[in-house]
Steps between C-alpha positions, in 0.01 A plus 500: 500500500166566333516284189288200407686184599289307252620711207875496541728512197621144450835606359690823577805612301741753650767721346708592804637832385691754707753306707789710369310827538404411854864438593636810328235721660632390838866525405541123528667246268286371215557145622319585824198610302485161331534323836215702648296430189555126546376522859189686390432244228522212747258675733253578220505140374440374854210741541355415158512133595321579826211685337445241228681617186583194291786629282746787518765579237777745587737657247837450670757532221437564132707398201569874455637536854828344387573844349541652846846552648699185569511586871122524525440185297749307713337628818155405369608149406661452840178619663284265291730210579487565873129573489411178322715282723361660814140568400427151369503365857248759622281466193479126556388538862242761391354270230612734219581349160800675343548508124774683314397616154737632234805385310789324671740624232775707658431381854773332700492125559457566871200721431347235274540241775336733753209557261450128451528431872251774589236375257554135588477558876174697477333326205243317712394802704136597459503867596571799278711444189781753515650562156834679509576643156878473489691578180156544349403686183155493348620491142752229586219297657287531186799405284558198724135399456513545122809280476329226702193516277718497188667185629159332545411597141833376365456167677156462345314523829321825417353642180572876466134569417397344830716725721285681756551759772499213748799347324689823558391524865596137555856573388556809716689492830164542676341198330215356702439822694225757452597836353546777757180680594690792646835665429656727761797722413668723756705823480255672266633359173229435239631222276527121489876479436480173307311324782244228417381660172281203406360434847416861590275563198183538710648568844400802707792739563564681827789749515631596843711811552715372787821303449487125551684488837222724639220274373290351780219254562261796510615599151416151378160527667442835326596353163257212550224743599564706186500184289162395639345834406580445134282323245696247299355469148769300319429687178121488530280811501 
């Protein structure tokens, strides 16, 4: 690695695209692509924790993904269930703090219990904060925040004219966390797909051609190096 360890992105967001393409290209079941993608994600989070990244947010399942075939959705949910139950133990021993962001609507009771257990077991860990965006949609998150703020206004705890950007940020699923400095999307797609629309306003984007199961630690290093070569102006000249 040749990047500056004193100028690391504090928060990295990842759109893990290409699991299905990776599997189909090899003549393998789509479910296997998702399993390989989960393994890669675990390795990348472990590596990010090792090099000093403070937050990582991975787009695991969007609110739009429910539109996929019932077989694929069922396989994905089974994978997430198994992954959470199994990974929580390793994350805890590696000092990783797991947070699940997104709506619980539509999730099974067993899945909800696994989510709660995972976050409770790792809540006191002091290493990287690993946000898993599960049943997440950016517009749904903003709607959720607006409803919370509207409730505060209705209860007389907030005057509409006093609402600030911080009030919105404080009611998002990522409340209390810095916005991502860097977004990485694999498989060559060039869009956000309803992922963190508020938080990614001033993030640097890196698009990687390879599919997510082929993503490596060296690819993360390369993304960080590219990030450090950019000048972040945040709207200034």
